[in-house]
N, C-alpha and C positions, 0 to 999 in steps of 0.2 A: 327550808326554804323558804318557810312563814317568816322565821326571823331576818332572812336576808332581804325579802320586801318590805319588812318593817325598819330596818335599818336604812334602806333607800328612800321609802316614803319621809323619814325622820330628818335625814341628812341632806336628801336630794333638794328638797324646795329652798332652804336657806342658800345652799349654793347656786342655785339658779337665780335666785334673787340678788346676791352678792354679786355674781359676774354682770348682771344687766345693771345695776348701779354702778360700778365699775366702769362699764364701758360709756355711759353717759357722762360719769366725772371726767373721764379721760378726754371725752371730745370738748367739754367746756375748758379744761386744764390747757388743751392746745391753742384754743382762743386766748387765753390768760397769758400764756407764753409768748405767741406772735405780738400781743400789744407790748408787753414788757419789752419785747427785743424791736420793737419801733419807737419806744418812747425817747431813745437818744436823738434820734433824727427830727423828732418833732419839737424837741427842746432845743434845738439850734435854730428853727426857724422862728 
């Protein structure tokens, strides 16, 4: 049981940090994608 808690503490923190950073990057990528998609309309003006 002690080994399992050690594995969770070793692996759990990096997983949580990774998921948090991926969530933040995804939100910023959505903004970039929307900007790229609207670019042709702005180029026509």
